[in-house]
C-alpha positions as CSV (number, residue, x, y, z in Angstrom):
1,X,-70.2,-66.7,-34.2
2,X,-73.6,-66.5,-35.7
3,X,-76.4,-64.6,-33.5
4,X,-79.6,-66.1,-33.5
5,X,-82.2,-65.3,-35.8
6,X,-85.8,-63.5,-35.1
7,X,-88.6,-66.0,-34.9
8,X,-91.0,-65.7,-37.4
9,X,-93.7,-64.8,-34.7
10,X,-92.1,-62.5,-32.7
11,X,-94.5,-59.3,-32.2
12,X,-96.7,-62.4,-31.0
13,X,-94.3,-63.8,-29.0
14,X,-93.4,-60.7,-27.4
15,X,-96.9,-59.8,-26.4
16,X,-97.2,-63.2,-24.9
17,X,-93.8,-62.8,-22.9
18,X,-94.9,-60.1,-21.5
19,X,-98.4,-61.0,-20.6
20,X,-97.0,-63.7,-18.4
21,X,-95.5,-60.6,-16.1
22,X,-92.4,-62.1,-14.9
23,X,-89.8,-60.4,-16.3
24,X,-87.8,-58.5,-13.8
25,X,-89.3,-59.7,-10.7
26,X,-88.2,-61.2,-7.6
27,X,-87.2,-64.7,-7.4
28,X,-90.0,-67.4,-6.7
29,X,-89.1,-70.9,-5.0
30,X,-91.5,-72.7,-7.4
31,X,-89.0,-72.3,-10.0
32,X,-85.7,-72.2,-8.3
33,X,-86.7,-76.0,-6.8
34,X,-87.0,-76.9,-10.7
35,X,-83.3,-75.4,-11.5
36,X,-81.7,-77.1,-8.1
37,X,-83.6,-80.4,-9.4
38,X,-82.3,-80.2,-13.2
39,X,-78.7,-79.3,-11.9
40,X,-78.8,-82.5,-9.7
41,X,-80.5,-84.9,-11.9
42,X,-78.5,-83.9,-14.9
43,X,-74.9,-83.5,-12.8
44,X,-74.4,-80.1,-14.6
45,X,-73.0,-77.1,-12.4
46,X,-75.5,-74.6,-14.3
47,X,-79.2,-74.6,-14.9
48,X,-81.4,-71.7,-16.0
49,X,-85.0,-70.8,-16.5
50,X,-84.3,-68.4,-19.0
51,X,-86.9,-65.6,-20.6
52,X,-86.1,-64.1,-24.0
53,X,-87.6,-60.5,-25.1
54,X,-85.9,-58.1,-27.5
55,X,-82.2,-57.4,-26.2
56,X,-81.6,-60.1,-24.1
57,X,-81.4,-63.4,-22.2
58,X,-83.0,-62.7,-18.4
59,X,-83.0,-65.5,-15.9
60,X,-86.1,-66.0,-14.0
61,X,-84.4,-68.9,-12.1
62,X,-80.4,-70.0,-11.9
63,X,-78.4,-72.2,-10.1
64,X,-74.7,-72.1,-10.5
65,X,-74.5,-68.4,-12.0
66,X,-74.4,-65.4,-10.5
67,X,-75.5,-62.7,-14.1
68,X,-78.9,-62.1,-13.6
69,X,-78.8,-62.3,-17.9
70,X,-76.7,-61.9,-20.8
71,X,-77.2,-60.2,-24.4
72,X,-79.7,-61.9,-27.0
73,X,-76.8,-61.9,-29.6
74,X,-74.7,-64.0,-28.1
75,X,-77.7,-66.1,-26.2
76,X,-77.4,-70.2,-26.8
77,X,-81.3,-69.6,-25.8
78,X,-82.2,-67.2,-28.4
79,X,-81.1,-70.3,-30.7
80,X,-83.1,-72.7,-29.0
81,X,-86.6,-71.0,-29.2
82,X,-86.4,-71.2,-33.0
83,X,-87.5,-74.9,-32.6
84,X,-90.0,-76.7,-30.7
85,X,-87.5,-79.6,-30.3
86,X,-84.7,-79.3,-27.5
87,X,-81.2,-78.1,-28.5
88,X,-78.3,-79.8,-27.7
89,X,-74.8,-78.7,-28.2
90,X,-72.5,-81.4,-27.2
91,X,-68.9,-79.4,-27.5
92,X,-69.5,-75.7,-28.5
93,X,-66.1,-75.1,-29.4
94,X,-66.6,-77.7,-32.3
95,X,-70.0,-75.8,-33.3
96,X,-69.8,-73.2,-35.8
97,X,-72.4,-71.2,-34.5
98,X,-70.8,-71.0,-31.0
99,X,-67.0,-71.9,-31.7
100,X,-65.8,-68.0,-30.8
101,X,-68.9,-66.7,-28.5
102,X,-67.6,-64.6,-25.9
103,X,-69.7,-66.8,-23.3
104,X,-67.3,-70.0,-24.5
105,X,-64.4,-68.1,-25.0
106,X,-64.8,-66.6,-21.5
107,X,-67.1,-66.8,-18.4
108,X,-68.8,-69.1,-17.9
109,X,-66.7,-71.3,-20.5
110,X,-70.1,-72.9,-22.0
111,X,-68.9,-76.2,-23.5
112,X,-71.9,-78.5,-23.5
113,X,-75.3,-76.7,-24.1
114,X,-78.9,-78.2,-24.0
115,X,-82.1,-76.2,-23.6
116,X,-85.7,-76.9,-24.1
117,X,-88.3,-74.2,-25.4
118,X,-91.0,-73.2,-22.6
119,X,-94.2,-72.2,-24.6
120,X,-97.1,-69.6,-23.3
121,X,-100.6,-70.6,-23.3
122,X,-100.7,-69.4,-26.9
123,X,-97.8,-71.9,-28.1
124,X,-95.4,-69.0,-28.4
125,X,-92.0,-69.9,-27.3
126,X,-90.9,-67.1,-24.7
127,X,-87.7,-69.0,-23.0
128,X,-85.7,-72.1,-22.4
129,X,-85.0,-74.4,-19.4
130,X,-81.3,-75.0,-20.2
131,X,-78.6,-77.0,-18.4
132,X,-74.9,-75.6,-19.1
133,X,-71.4,-77.8,-18.6
134,X,-67.9,-76.4,-18.4
135,X,-67.1,-79.8,-20.0
136,X,-68.3,-81.6,-23.5
137,X,-70.5,-84.0,-22.7
138,X,-72.9,-86.5,-24.9
139,X,-76.7,-86.3,-24.2
140,X,-79.2,-89.1,-24.9
141,X,-83.1,-89.2,-26.2
142,X,-83.4,-90.6,-22.4
143,X,-82.1,-87.3,-21.4
144,X,-83.7,-85.1,-23.8
145,X,-87.3,-86.9,-23.1
146,X,-86.5,-86.1,-19.2
147,X,-85.1,-82.5,-20.2
148,X,-88.5,-81.8,-21.8
149,X,-90.6,-83.2,-18.9
150,X,-88.7,-80.7,-16.8
151,X,-89.3,-77.9,-19.0
152,X,-93.1,-79.3,-19.1
153,X,-93.0,-78.6,-15.1
154,X,-91.7,-75.3,-15.7
155,X,-94.7,-74.8,-18.5
156,X,-97.4,-75.7,-15.8
157,X,-95.8,-72.8,-13.4
158,X,-96.2,-70.5,-16.2
159,X,-100.0,-71.2,-17.1
160,X,-100.8,-71.7,-13.6
161,X,-99.8,-67.7,-13.3
162,X,-102.3,-67.1,-16.4
163,X,-104.8,-69.1,-15.0
164,X,-104.5,-66.9,-11.6
165,X,-104.8,-63.7,-13.7
166,X,-107.5,-65.0,-15.5
167,X,-109.2,-66.0,-12.4
168,X,-108.6,-62.6,-10.8
169,X,-109.6,-60.6,-13.8
170,X,-112.7,-62.5,-13.6
171,X,-113.3,-61.5,-9.7
172,X,-112.6,-58.0,-10.8
173,X,-114.8,-57.5,-13.6
174,X,-117.7,-59.1,-11.2
175,X,-116.7,-56.7,-9.1
176,X,-117.2,-54.0,-11.6
177,X,-120.5,-55.0,-12.9
178,X,-122.1,-55.4,-9.1
179,X,-120.4,-51.6,-8.3
180,X,-120.6,-49.8,-11.0
181,X,-123.3,-47.3,-11.4
182,X,-123.2,-47.3,-15.1
183,X,-125.6,-49.5,-16.7
184,X,-123.0,-52.4,-18.4
185,X,-124.1,-54.7,-20.8
186,X,-123.1,-57.5,-23.0
187,X,-125.3,-58.1,-25.3
188,X,-126.0,-60.0,-28.9
189,X,-126.1,-58.0,-32.1
190,X,-130.0,-57.9,-32.2
191,X,-130.0,-56.5,-28.8
192,X,-130.5,-59.6,-26.6
193,X,-129.3,-59.5,-23.2
194,X,-126.3,-61.8,-22.2
195,X,-124.9,-59.6,-19.1
196,X,-126.5,-57.5,-17.2
197,X,-124.4,-55.4,-13.9
198,X,-126.8,-54.7,-11.0
199,X,-127.3,-50.8,-12.0
200,X,-130.1,-52.2,-14.5
201,X,-131.8,-53.4,-11.5
202,X,-131.5,-50.2,-9.1
203,X,-132.2,-48.0,-12.2
204,X,-135.8,-50.0,-14.2
205,X,-136.8,-51.6,-10.7
206,X,-136.9,-55.1,-13.0
207,X,-135.4,-58.2,-11.4
208,X,-132.2,-60.1,-13.0
209,X,-134.7,-62.6,-14.5
210,X,-137.2,-59.9,-16.0
211,X,-134.3,-58.4,-17.5
212,X,-132.5,-61.0,-18.8
213,X,-136.3,-62.6,-20.3
214,X,-136.5,-59.0,-22.7
215,X,-134.2,-57.3,-25.2
216,X,-132.9,-53.7,-25.2
217,X,-135.5,-53.0,-28.3
218,X,-138.1,-54.7,-26.2
219,X,-137.2,-52.3,-23.1
220,X,-137.7,-49.6,-25.2
221,X,-141.1,-47.3,-25.2
222,X,-142.7,-48.3,-27.7
223,X,-142.4,-44.9,-30.0
224,X,-138.9,-45.6,-29.4
225,X,-138.4,-49.3,-30.7
226,X,-138.0,-48.7,-34.3
227,X,-135.3,-45.9,-34.0
228,X,-133.7,-48.4,-31.7
229,X,-133.8,-50.9,-34.1
230,X,-132.1,-48.7,-36.7
231,X,-129.2,-48.0,-34.1
232,X,-128.7,-51.6,-33.9
233,X,-128.8,-52.6,-37.4
234,X,-126.1,-50.1,-37.7
235,X,-123.6,-52.5,-35.8
236,X,-124.1,-55.2,-38.5
237,X,-123.2,-52.6,-41.2
238,X,-119.8,-52.2,-40.0
239,X,-120.3,-49.2,-37.4
240,X,-117.9,-48.9,-34.7
241,X,-119.6,-47.2,-32.3
242,X,-122.9,-46.7,-31.6
243,X,-124.3,-43.3,-29.9
244,X,-128.0,-43.0,-29.4
245,X,-130.3,-42.0,-26.5
246,X,-134.2,-43.5,-25.4
247,X,-136.4,-43.8,-23.2
248,X,-136.7,-47.4,-21.3
249,X,-139.6,-48.4,-19.4
250,X,-139.2,-49.1,-15.9
251,X,-141.3,-51.7,-13.4
252,X,-143.6,-48.9,-12.2
253,X,-144.8,-47.9,-15.7
254,X,-142.2,-44.6,-15.4
255,X,-139.5,-44.6,-18.2
256,X,-136.1,-43.0,-17.9
257,X,-134.1,-41.6,-20.5
258,X,-131.0,-43.7,-21.6
259,X,-127.9,-42.3,-23.3
260,X,-126.0,-45.2,-25.1
261,X,-122.7,-46.2,-26.1
262,X,-121.5,-49.2,-27.5
263,X,-118.8,-51.1,-29.2
264,X,-119.8,-54.1,-31.4
265,X,-117.2,-56.6,-31.9
266,X,-118.3,-58.3,-35.4
267,X,-115.9,-61.3,-35.0
268,X,-117.5,-62.6,-31.7
269,X,-121.1,-61.2,-32.6
270,X,-121.1,-59.2,-29.7
271,X,-122.2,-55.7,-28.3
272,X,-120.5,-54.1,-25.4
273,X,-122.5,-51.3,-24.2
274,X,-122.8,-48.6,-21.2
275,X,-126.0,-46.7,-20.9
276,X,-126.2,-43.9,-18.5
277,X,-129.4,-42.6,-16.9
278,X,-129.5,-38.9,-17.9
279,X,-133.3,-38.3,-17.2
280,X,-132.6,-35.8,-15.0
281,X,-130.1,-34.2,-17.3
282,X,-132.9,-34.1,-20.0
283,X,-135.7,-32.5,-17.4
284,X,-133.3,-29.8,-16.6
285,X,-132.5,-29.1,-20.4
286,X,-136.2,-28.8,-21.1
287,X,-136.7,-26.5,-18.1
288,X,-133.5,-24.4,-19.3
289,X,-135.1,-24.1,-23.0
290,X,-138.5,-23.1,-21.4
291,X,-137.2,-20.8,-19.2
292,X,-134.8,-19.5,-22.1
293,X,-137.6,-19.0,-24.6
294,X,-140.1,-17.5,-21.3
295,X,-137.0,-14.9,-21.1
296,X,-136.8,-14.2,-24.6
297,X,-140.4,-13.3,-24.9
298,X,-140.5,-11.4,-21.9
299,X,-137.5,-9.5,-22.9
300,X,-138.8,-8.9,-26.5
301,X,-142.1,-7.9,-25.3
302,X,-140.9,-5.5,-22.7
303,X,-138.5,-4.0,-24.7
304,X,-140.8,-3.4,-27.4
305,X,-143.6,-2.1,-25.2
306,X,-141.2,0.1,-23.5
307,X,-139.3,1.5,-26.6
308,X,-142.3,3.0,-28.0
309,X,-143.2,5.6,-25.4
310,X,-139.7,5.9,-24.0
311,X,-138.9,7.3,-27.9
312,X,-141.9,9.9,-27.5
313,X,-140.6,10.8,-23.8
314,X,-136.8,11.3,-25.0
315,X,-138.2,13.2,-28.0
316,X,-140.5,15.6,-25.7
317,X,-137.4,16.1,-23.5
318,X,-135.1,16.7,-26.5
319,X,-137.4,19.6,-27.2
320,X,-137.6,21.3,-24.1
321,X,-133.6,21.0,-23.8
322,X,-133.6,22.5,-27.1
323,X,-135.6,25.9,-26.4
324,X,-139.2,24.7,-27.8
325,X,-140.7,26.0,-24.7
326,X,-138.5,29.3,-23.7
327,X,-136.0,29.6,-21.3
328,X,-136.2,27.0,-18.1
329,X,-135.5,28.2,-15.0
330,X,-131.5,26.6,-14.2
331,X,-133.1,24.0,-11.6
332,X,-135.9,22.9,-13.9
333,X,-133.5,23.0,-17.0
334,X,-131.0,21.1,-15.1
335,X,-133.6,18.0,-14.1
336,X,-135.0,18.0,-18.0
337,X,-131.5,17.7,-19.2
338,X,-130.6,14.5,-16.6
339,X,-134.1,13.1,-17.5
340,X,-133.0,13.3,-21.2
341,X,-129.8,11.7,-20.9
342,X,-131.1,8.6,-19.0
343,X,-134.1,8.4,-21.5
344,X,-131.5,8.2,-24.1
345,X,-129.2,5.6,-21.8
346,X,-132.2,3.9,-21.4
347,X,-133.1,3.6,-25.3
348,X,-129.9,2.4,-25.9
349,X,-130.1,-0.4,-23.4
350,X,-133.3,-1.5,-24.8
351,X,-131.9,-1.4,-28.3
352,X,-129.2,-3.3,-27.4
353,X,-131.2,-6.1,-25.9
354,X,-133.2,-6.4,-28.6
355,X,-130.2,-6.8,-30.9
356,X,-129.2,-9.7,-28.7
357,X,-132.6,-11.3,-28.9
358,X,-132.2,-10.9,-32.7
359,X,-129.0,-12.4,-32.9
360,X,-129.5,-15.4,-30.8
361,X,-132.9,-16.3,-32.4
362,X,-131.7,-16.0,-35.7
363,X,-133.9,-12.8,-36.5
364,X,-131.5,-9.9,-37.3
365,X,-131.2,-9.3,-40.8
366,X,-128.2,-7.6,-42.2
367,X,-128.4,-6.1,-45.6
368,X,-125.0,-5.9,-47.2
369,X,-123.5,-4.0,-49.8
370,X,-120.1,-3.4,-51.3
371,X,-119.6,-0.3,-49.6
372,X,-116.6,2.4,-49.4
373,X,-115.3,1.9,-45.9
374,X,-113.2,4.8,-45.4
375,X,-115.8,7.3,-45.0
376,X,-117.6,5.3,-42.7
377,X,-114.6,5.9,-40.5
378,X,-114.6,9.2,-40.7
379,X,-118.4,9.4,-40.1
380,X,-118.1,7.4,-37.1
381,X,-115.3,9.8,-35.9
382,X,-117.3,13.2,-36.3
383,X,-120.5,11.4,-34.5
384,X,-117.8,10.6,-31.4
385,X,-116.6,14.1,-31.2
386,X,-118.8,15.7,-28.7
387,X,-118.6,12.4,-26.7
388,X,-114.6,12.6,-26.6
389,X,-114.8,16.0,-25.8
390,X,-116.7,15.4,-22.2
391,X,-114.0,12.8,-21.7
392,X,-110.7,15.4,-23.0
393,X,-110.0,12.6,-24.7
394,X,-108.7,13.7,-28.4
395,X,-110.0,11.5,-31.9
396,X,-107.6,10.8,-34.7
397,X,-108.2,8.5,-37.6
398,X,-105.6,6.8,-40.2
399,X,-106.7,5.6,-43.3
400,X,-103.9,3.9,-45.3
401,X,-106.1,2.7,-47.7
402,X,-108.8,5.3,-48.6
403,X,-110.0,3.4,-51.8
404,X,-110.8,0.4,-50.2
405,X,-114.4,-1.6,-50.5
406,X,-115.9,-4.1,-48.2
407,X,-119.5,-6.0,-48.3
408,X,-121.1,-4.4,-45.1
409,X,-124.2,-3.5,-43.7
410,X,-123.3,-0.1,-43.2
411,X,-125.7,1.0,-40.3
412,X,-124.6,-2.2,-38.2
413,X,-121.1,-1.5,-39.0
414,X,-121.3,1.8,-37.4
415,X,-122.9,0.5,-34.6
416,X,-119.8,-1.8,-34.1
417,X,-117.4,1.0,-34.5
418,X,-119.9,3.0,-32.1
419,X,-119.6,0.6,-29.5
420,X,-115.4,0.1,-29.8
421,X,-115.0,4.0,-29.6
422,X,-117.3,4.8,-27.0
423,X,-115.3,2.3,-24.4
424,X,-112.2,3.4,-25.9
425,X,-113.0,7.2,-25.1
426,X,-114.5,6.3,-21.4
427,X,-111.0,4.0,-20.5
428,X,-108.9,6.4,-21.9
429,X,-107.1,9.1,-19.3
430,X,-107.7,12.6,-19.9
431,X,-105.6,14.3,-22.9
432,X,-104.9,10.9,-24.4
433,X,-105.8,9.7,-27.8
434,X,-108.1,7.1,-29.5
435,X,-107.2,6.1,-33.0
436,X,-109.5,4.4,-35.6
437,X,-107.3,3.3,-38.4
438,X,-107.7,1.2,-42.0
439,X,-105.2,-0.8,-43.1
440,X,-104.6,-3.8,-45.6
441,X,-103.3,-6.9,-43.8
442,X,-102.5,-10.1,-45.7
443,X,-105.3,-9.6,-48.3
444,X,-108.0,-8.2,-46.2
445,X,-109.0,-4.9,-44.6
446,X,-108.2,-4.6,-41.1
447,X,-109.9,-2.2,-39.0
448,X,-108.3,-1.1,-35.2
449,X,-109.6,0.6,-32.0
450,X,-106.5,1.6,-30.4
451,X,-106.4,3.4,-26.9
452,X,-103.9,4.3,-24.0
453,X,-105.9,3.7,-21.5
454,X,-105.3,0.9,-18.3
455,X,-105.7,-1.9,-20.2
456,X,-108.3,-4.7,-19.9
457,X,-107.4,-7.0,-16.4
458,X,-106.1,-10.5,-16.9
459,X,-109.3,-11.5,-14.8
460,X,-111.4,-10.2,-17.0
461,X,-110.3,-10.8,-20.6
462,X,-111.9,-14.1,-20.9
463,X,-115.2,-12.4,-20.2
464,X,-114.2,-9.5,-22.6
465,X,-117.5,-10.5,-25.3
466,X,-120.0,-12.2,-22.8
467,X,-123.5,-10.4,-22.5
468,X,-123.6,-8.1,-19.7
469,X,-119.8,-8.6,-18.7
470,X,-118.3,-5.4,-16.9
471,X,-114.6,-5.3,-15.6
472,X,-115.5,-3.9,-12.1
473,X,-118.2,-2.7,-10.6
474,X,-116.5,0.2,-8.6
475,X,-114.8,1.4,-12.1
476,X,-118.2,0.9,-14.0
477,X,-120.0,3.5,-12.2
478,X,-117.7,6.2,-13.0
479,X,-118.0,5.1,-16.6
480,X,-121.5,3.7,-17.2
481,X,-122.2,1.0,-19.4
482,X,-124.7,-2.2,-20.1
483,X,-122.0,-4.5,-20.2
484,X,-123.8,-5.3,-23.9
485,X,-121.8,-3.4,-26.6
486,X,-118.7,-5.2,-26.9
487,X,-121.2,-9.0,-26.9
488,X,-123.2,-7.0,-29.8
489,X,-120.4,-5.9,-31.9
490,X,-118.3,-9.1,-31.8
491,X,-121.7,-10.8,-33.1
492,X,-122.6,-8.2,-36.0
493,X,-118.6,-8.2,-37.7
494,X,-118.9,-12.2,-37.5
495,X,-122.0,-11.8,-39.4
496,X,-120.2,-9.9,-41.6
497,X,-117.3,-12.2,-42.2
498,X,-115.1,-11.0,-39.7
499,X,-114.0,-12.0,-35.9
500,X,-113.3,-9.3,-33.6
501,X,-110.4,-9.6,-31.2
502,X,-108.2,-7.4,-28.8
503,X,-104.8,-7.1,-27.6
504,X,-104.2,-5.8,-24.3
505,X,-101.0,-4.6,-22.1
506,X,-101.6,-3.4,-18.4
507,X,-100.8,0.5,-18.2
508,X,-100.4,0.9,-22.1
509,X,-103.7,0.6,-23.3
510,X,-105.8,-1.6,-25.8
511,X,-106.3,-2.6,-29.4
512,X,-109.8,-3.8,-30.7
513,X,-109.7,-4.9,-34.4
514,X,-111.0,-7.1,-37.1
515,X,-110.5,-8.0,-40.7
516,X,-112.8,-8.3,-43.8
517,X,-112.4,-9.6,-46.9
518,X,-111.9,-6.5,-49.7
519,X,-114.2,-6.0,-52.6
520,X,-112.3,-4.9,-55.9
521,X,-114.0,-1.6,-56.7
522,X,-116.4,-1.6,-59.3
523,X,-115.9,-0.8,-62.9
524,X,-116.4,3.2,-63.4
525,X,-119.8,4.1,-64.1
526,X,-121.5,1.1,-62.4
527,X,-123.3,1.0,-59.2
528,X,-122.2,-1.4,-56.3
């Protein structure tokens, strides 16, 4: 037995076969009547309309055979589709290709076979109309011609399906162009409109005749035409996708912002595009930017105007608390102390707001120098001892890399540590420890602040570094803060070449950490 060869156009043939949408579909009378006629006219017990896919020959219509399909490697039709002419096997037992075929030696005991290939609309041979007999027989030229005519009838039915699908697809396209809210367009490569959806008239107010009398470039405002023409020129240069925005004229003299996404097809010289009216979005974005500028200017002005007098007030209150005016009566001393603390808190808030405004506007300058890192950790720990004592929290520092150096802004680095330590202290239970550590990890310096508090709630974790973010309103009354510290720390660490991150577990605590590139210690006697 010789299995059938694979046609040279097999990928194309299979695509054409699948495009028929007939494989594994129910029986249809218009095909069944053909095999009944063939069986009667040629006086054979079996007549089939077969479709040959990768692995099998499947029977779209069958007369005299119960099986719905057979394997392709034993099929006669797999051989028949290799040639445009009919394949005729008068006696399979005498044919070296089929004499030991299981369909010959076993059911249905094929002796005679005649099959004419069926062509899809692109010429691909996708199957056969075939005749099978259990007895050897001759097949005349007239018989061959009659079989070819019947196969042509099958092809008419196949092609009628293609035409029906094409009409259905065209109707769907027409419906799509009619109801789409987006402005669909088929244009020549120079922007001449060839097909427009109804949305163009609805959006711009022009009639279809007026739109087809103009072009994509001419429709743009005069100030945008040159840029629009340059975008179209990119299609001729081989660009696969065009994406741009321009302002388009409306019939009433106004204009709309259109956002274009277009795919050129140089083979047919067409541009398939969709334009969306983004006027409202552009106006909202312009308004958002205007409000953002006003907000930033207001924050900057108010912060600067408040900081100078507030600094003076804080200093005066600090002097009173320090006894410069002598002992104060207890009620007065309590009020002055509260005022002094609140003035410090308000000044910290103003400074934080100014820092954020500078970072967002790109006006925050960092002075990076090669610095010994360990002393900065020790200083930060010492500066927070008093604050930790208020909460009954112990502070530890662990330095595994005492000689480590990195390029940092010392003041801003200390500000980051201050924010991390103050947070860790506030959220640590009384009697617990907060640890500040410096280690070497994978060629970098790692700074960590670890507390043993309740951990960060899961619902809040995604907002930890957002501005004014605070975990729980009821909890923050006991642990006052602005919600700006971690946002500022995150930005400062990024400006120094690191990335602030955290790990947390409910009931066990939180660890904030960041890595910085390590600098080699300077040679003896030199300065950084």
